[in-house]
C-alpha positions in Angstrom: -22.9 15.3 -43.3 -23.4 14.9 -39.6 -25.7 11.9 -40.4 -22.9 10.2 -42.3 -20.4 10.7 -39.5 -22.8 9.2 -37.1 -23.1 6.1 -39.3 -19.4 5.8 -39.5 -19.0 6.0 -35.8 -21.6 3.3 -35.3 -19.8 1.0 -37.8 -16.5 1.5 -36.2 -17.9 0.7 -32.8 -19.5 -2.4 -34.1 -16.2 -3.5 -35.7 -14.4 -2.9 -32.5 -16.9 -5.0 -30.6 -16.3 -7.9 -33.0 -12.6 -7.7 -32.4 -13.2 -7.8 -28.6 -15.4 -10.9 -28.7 -13.4 -12.9 -31.2 -11.8 -16.1 -29.9 -8.3 -16.0 -28.4 -5.6 -16.9 -31.0 -4.5 -19.7 -28.7 -7.7 -21.6 -29.4 -8.5 -23.0 -32.9 -11.9 -22.8 -34.6 -12.8 -26.4 -33.7 -12.5 -25.5 -30.0 -9.3 -27.5 -29.3 -6.9 -25.9 -27.0 -3.6 -25.1 -28.8 -2.1 -23.2 -25.9 1.5 -23.8 -24.9 2.3 -27.3 -23.8 4.3 -27.6 -20.5 7.6 -28.5 -22.2 7.3 -26.0 -25.1 8.5 -22.4 -25.1 6.2 -20.2 -23.2 4.3 -17.4 -24.8 3.9 -14.4 -22.5 0.2 -14.0 -23.2 -2.9 -14.7 -21.2 -4.5 -18.0 -22.3 -8.3 -17.7 -22.4 -11.2 -19.8 -23.4 -13.6 -18.4 -26.0 -16.4 -19.2 -23.5 -15.3 -16.2 -21.3 -14.1 -13.5 -23.7 -14.7 -10.6 -21.3 -13.2 -12.2 -18.1 -9.4 -11.9 -18.6 -7.1 -13.4 -16.1 -5.1 -10.8 -14.2 -1.3 -10.6 -14.7 0.5 -12.9 -12.2 4.1 -11.9 -12.8 6.1 -8.8 -11.7 9.8 -8.4 -12.5 10.8 -6.9 -9.2 14.5 -7.5 -9.7 14.5 -5.4 -12.9 12.9 -2.4 -11.3 15.1 0.6 -10.3 16.3 0.5 -6.7 15.5 3.4 -4.4 18.9 4.4 -3.2 19.8 5.6 0.3 23.1 6.0 2.2 24.0 2.4 3.2 21.2 0.6 1.4 18.6 0.3 -1.3 15.1 -1.2 -1.9 12.3 -1.7 -4.3 8.7 -3.0 -3.8 5.8 -4.8 -5.4 2.4 -3.6 -4.1 -1.1 -3.5 -5.4 -0.2 -0.1 -7.0 2.3 -1.5 -9.4 1.2 -5.1 -9.4 -2.6 -4.9 -9.3 -3.3 -8.6 -8.6 -1.3 -8.3 -5.4 -4.2 -7.1 -3.1 -3.7 -9.5 -0.2 0.1 -9.3 0.1 2.9 -6.9 -0.8 6.7 -7.3 -0.8 10.0 -5.4 -0.6 13.5 -6.5 -1.6 16.0 -4.6 0.6 19.8 -4.4 0.8 21.7 -3.1 3.8 25.5 -2.6 3.8 27.4 -3.4 7.1 26.4 -0.8 9.6 23.5 0.5 7.5 20.3 1.0 9.6 16.7 0.8 8.4 15.6 3.3 11.0 13.1 2.9 13.8 9.6 2.7 12.3 6.2 0.8 12.5 3.5 -0.2 10.0 0.0 0.9 10.7 -1.8 -1.3 8.1 0.2 -4.5 7.9 2.3 -7.1 9.8 5.8 -7.8 8.4 7.2 -11.3 7.6 10.8 -11.5 6.3 13.2 -14.0 5.0 17.0 -13.4 4.8 18.6 -14.5 1.6 22.2 -13.4 2.0 24.3 -11.7 4.7 23.5 -10.9 8.3 21.4 -8.3 10.1 20.1 -7.4 13.6 16.5 -6.6 14.5 15.2 -4.6 17.4 11.5 -4.6 18.3 9.2 -3.4 21.1 5.6 -4.5 21.7 2.7 -2.7 23.4 3.5 -4.3 26.7 7.1 -2.9 26.7 8.7 -6.2 25.9 11.8 -5.8 23.7 13.8 -8.3 21.6 17.2 -7.9 19.9 18.2 -10.8 17.6 20.8 -11.5 14.9 19.7 -13.1 11.7 21.4 -14.9 8.8 20.5 -16.8 5.6 17.4 -18.9 6.0 16.1 -17.0 9.1 12.6 -15.6 9.3 11.2 -12.8 11.4 7.6 -11.6 12.1 6.5 -8.2 13.4 2.8 -7.8 14.3 1.1 -4.8 12.9 2.0 -1.6 14.7 5.1 -2.9 16.6 8.1 -0.6 16.5 11.2 -2.1 15.0 14.5 -1.5 13.2 16.9 -3.5 11.0 20.7 -3.1 10.8 23.3 -4.8 8.7 26.0 -6.4 10.8 28.4 -7.6 8.1 30.8 -8.7 7.0 28.9 -8.6 3.6 25.8 -6.8 2.4 22.6 -8.2 3.7 19.7 -9.0 1.3 16.3 -9.9 2.7 12.7 -10.0 1.4 10.0 -8.3 3.4 6.4 -9.4 2.9 3.3 -7.6 4.3 -0.2 -9.0 4.8 -1.8 -6.1 2.9 -1.3 -5.4 -0.8 -1.8 -1.8 0.0 1.2 -1.5 2.3 3.0 1.6 1.4 5.3 4.2 2.8 2.2 6.3 3.6 1.3 3.7 6.2 4.9 3.4 7.5 5.7 5.8 10.3 9.4 6.6 10.9 10.8 8.0 14.2 13.0 10.6 12.4 10.0 11.8 10.3 7.8 12.2 13.4 10.5 14.2 15.3 11.1 16.4 12.2 7.4 17.2 12.1 7.1 18.0 15.8 7.9 21.5 17.2 11.0 21.5 19.3 9.0 23.0 22.2 6.7 20.0 22.2 9.7 17.6 22.0 11.3 19.5 25.0 8.2 18.9 27.1 7.9 15.3 26.0 11.5 14.3 26.8 12.3 16.8 29.6 15.1 18.4 27.6 15.8 21.9 26.3 14.4 22.8 22.9 17.9 23.6 21.6 18.8 19.9 22.0 16.8 19.0 18.9 18.3 21.6 16.5 20.6 19.1 14.9 18.1 16.3 14.4 17.2 15.4 10.8 14.7 17.7 9.2 13.1 14.9 7.2 12.7 11.1 7.2 16.0 9.2 7.3 14.7 5.8 6.1 18.2 4.2 5.8 21.3 5.7 7.3 24.9 4.5 7.3 26.6 3.9 10.7 29.3 1.8 12.3 28.9 -2.0 12.5 27.3 -2.8 15.9 29.2 -4.8 18.4 28.4 -8.4 19.0 25.5 -9.2 21.2 26.4 -10.6 24.7 25.9 -14.3 25.1 24.2 -13.6 28.4 22.6 -10.2 29.0 23.5 -8.4 32.3 21.1 -8.9 35.1 18.0 -6.7 35.1 18.8 -5.5 31.5 16.4 -7.6 29.5 12.6 -7.7 29.1 12.0 -10.4 26.5 8.6 -11.0 24.9 6.7 -14.2 25.7 6.9 -15.2 22.1 10.1 -14.8 20.0 10.1 -12.9 16.7 12.7 -15.2 15.2 12.4 -18.6 13.5 15.2 -20.5 11.7 13.5 -21.8 8.6 16.7 -22.8 7.0 17.5 -25.1 10.0 14.2 -26.9 9.9 14.0 -30.5 8.4 12.2 -30.2 5.0 9.6 -32.5 3.5 11.5 -34.3 0.7 10.3 -36.1 -2.3 11.9 -37.4 -5.5 11.1 -34.1 -7.3 12.0 -31.6 -4.6 11.6 -30.3 -1.1 9.4 -28.0 0.9 10.3 -26.3 4.2 7.3 -24.7 5.8 6.7 -22.6 8.9 3.3 -21.4 10.1 1.8 -20.5 13.5 2.1 -24.1 14.8 5.9 -23.8 14.9 6.2 -20.0 15.1 3.3 -18.9 17.4 3.8 -15.2 17.1 3.2 -15.3 13.3 -0.6 -15.2 13.6 -1.4 -13.7 10.2 1.3 -15.1 7.9 3.1 -18.3 7.0 5.8 -19.2 4.5 7.9 -21.9 2.8 11.0 -22.5 0.8 10.4 -24.7 -2.2 13.3 -26.4 -4.1 12.3 -28.2 -7.3 14.7 -30.4 -9.1 15.2 -30.0 -12.9 12.2 -31.4 -14.9 10.1 -31.8 -11.8 6.7 -30.3 -11.1 5.0 -28.8 -8.0 1.7 -30.6 -8.6 -1.8 -29.2 -9.1 -3.2 -27.7 -5.9 -4.9 -24.7 -4.3 -4.9 -22.9 -1.0 -8.4 -22.4 0.4 -7.5 -19.9 3.0 -4.8 -17.6 1.7 -3.3 -15.7 -1.3 0.3 -16.8 -2.2 3.1 -14.3 -2.9 6.2 -15.8 -4.5 9.8 -14.6 -4.8 12.1 -16.6 -7.1 15.6 -16.9 -5.7 17.4 -19.0 -8.2 16.7 -21.2 -11.3 13.7 -20.8 -13.5 10.1 -22.1 -13.3 6.9 -21.9 -15.2 3.7 -21.4 -13.4 0.1 -21.9 -14.7 -2.8 -20.5 -12.7 -6.3 -21.8 -13.4 -9.1 -19.2 -12.9 -12.3 -21.2 -13.6 -14.7 -20.8 -16.6 -12.0 -22.0 -19.0 -9.5 -19.3 -17.9 -5.8 -19.8 -17.3 -2.5 -17.9 -17.5 1.1 -19.2 -17.8 4.2 -17.2 -17.1 7.9 -18.1 -16.7 9.8 -16.8 -13.7 13.5 -16.3 -12.9 15.6 -14.8 -10.1 14.2 -11.6 -8.8 10.7 -12.2 -10.2 7.5 -12.1 -8.1 4.5 -14.3 -8.7 1.0 -14.2 -7.2 -1.8 -16.6 -6.9 -5.2 -15.4 -5.5 -6.8 -17.4 -2.8 -8.5 -20.5 -4.1 -7.0 -20.4 -7.6 -5.6 -23.7 -8.8 -2.0 -23.7 -9.9 1.1 -25.7 -10.6 4.8 -25.1 -11.3 7.4 -26.7 -13.5 11.2 -26.2 -13.5 12.7 -24.8 -16.7 16.2 -25.9 -17.7 18.8 -28.0 -16.0 19.1 -26.0 -12.8 17.3 -26.5 -9.5 14.6 -23.8 -8.8 14.4 -22.2 -5.4 11.4 -20.1 -4.5 10.1 -18.3 -1.4 6.3 -18.6 -1.0 4.4 -16.5 1.6 0.7 -16.7 2.6 -1.5 -14.2 4.3 -2.8 -16.7 6.9 -1.1 -17.9 10.0 -2.4 -21.4 9.3 -1.1 -23.1 6.1 -3.7 -25.0 4.1 -3.4 -26.9 0.8 -5.6 -29.2 -1.2 -4.0 -31.1 -4.0 -5.9 -32.5 -7.0 -4.1 -35.9 -6.6 -5.1 -36.2 -3.0 -8.7 -35.2 -3.7 -9.0 -37.9 -6.4 -7.3 -40.5 -4.3 -9.9 -39.9 -1.6 -13.0 -39.9 -3.9 -14.9 -43.1 -4.6 -13.9 -44.8 -7.9 -17.4 -45.0 -9.3 -18.0 -41.4 -8.6 -14.9 -40.5 -10.6 -15.9 -42.7 -13.5 -19.2 -40.9 -13.7 -17.5 -37.5 -13.4 -14.9 -38.0 -16.1 -16.5 -40.7 -18.3 -13.2 -42.6 -18.7 -12.3 -46.2 -18.1 -11.9 -47.8 -14.6 -8.2 -48.5 -15.3 -7.5 -44.8 -16.0 -9.3 -43.9 -12.8 -7.1 -46.4 -10.9 -4.0 -44.6 -12.1 -5.5 -41.2 -11.3 -6.1 -42.2 -7.7 -2.4 -43.3 -7.2 -0.9 -39.8 -7.8 1.4 -38.1 -5.3 0.5 -34.7 -3.9 3.6 -32.5 -3.5 6.2 -32.8 -6.3 6.3 -35.1 -9.4 9.3 -37.2 -10.1 11.8 -35.5 -12.6 10.7 -36.6 -16.0 13.6 -35.3 -18.2 13.1 -33.1 -21.3 10.3 -34.1 -23.6 10.2 -33.2 -27.2 6.8 -32.1 -28.6 6.0 -33.2 -32.2 4.9 -30.5 -34.6 1.1 -30.2 -34.6 
């Protein structure tokens, strides 16, 4: 009887292995790719070549906006890190909301720098660096800040409406365990030690919070003075603020891109970012980033992104407001708008220097005869290939796909 069970287990294991190595349903027996065409409805499945059955593409989409918010007095947040979005090893992100007067308390990050973009509302940041320089600045929609790793800072909503901003960190393993809060440290320190440190009585600390505050609700702060009083300021040599929304974008027929990296924002040595706006039926053309991962947050509209992972592998997903996308360094990708609305997206990179290579630009700068040899097509086709633009395609309008 034991012998029969052993045979049964072997047969079941063999059958399972056949199921694993069978070709993807998106590819027909003749090898032709029947995966979703760019203008057809998107299937939320990974599209693989039968030549690489055991090398699945990682998931590139995380619905951050649909996740429960961690609620606090005066604010709320949720996050996408490598723990809940495994592909996101190089970058992590937090969506945070602060009501007027709400304070994201004094804290620092031990394992990551912080790059942020304000979507709605207004807030005030305070920061101190290792040389004792301080900066206090107000931020509004379109503004960006950057805090180097380990620099102490806080964020407060200043009204009149709720402030919503996106925080991006240059480590996918950013977490609260590597975020150190002032209230938590004081709560964990004996009052006698605090008394020695601050030259106060131990009883002075009896009413301090007994655990981390994180976000607290307070009054709306007063307006900053236009000119600080004499001998009251110690500004850093490099500002932590950049007005990305005020920068002149690069504009094409299909959309616009507004970029900031270390060249324009010198303190941002480890991260860069951009706002992309794509017109309906336009496409962010095929390209890759040789020096950085790309973390995306979709602000409005819808777009479809396909990521190419070599060896016949690709994955396509559709994104809408609140969704996060991710492209590992060096992976080819492109985006297409979905529907009749403009798509607006924030893209952040874990390098202070922005780099991009587009397929169109590469072909345009490659000798014609070499391309004819590479692709085996006619010279007239090669001439057309070498005339392509590199950033956005022109809006093409909806295209119907005949039944196959």
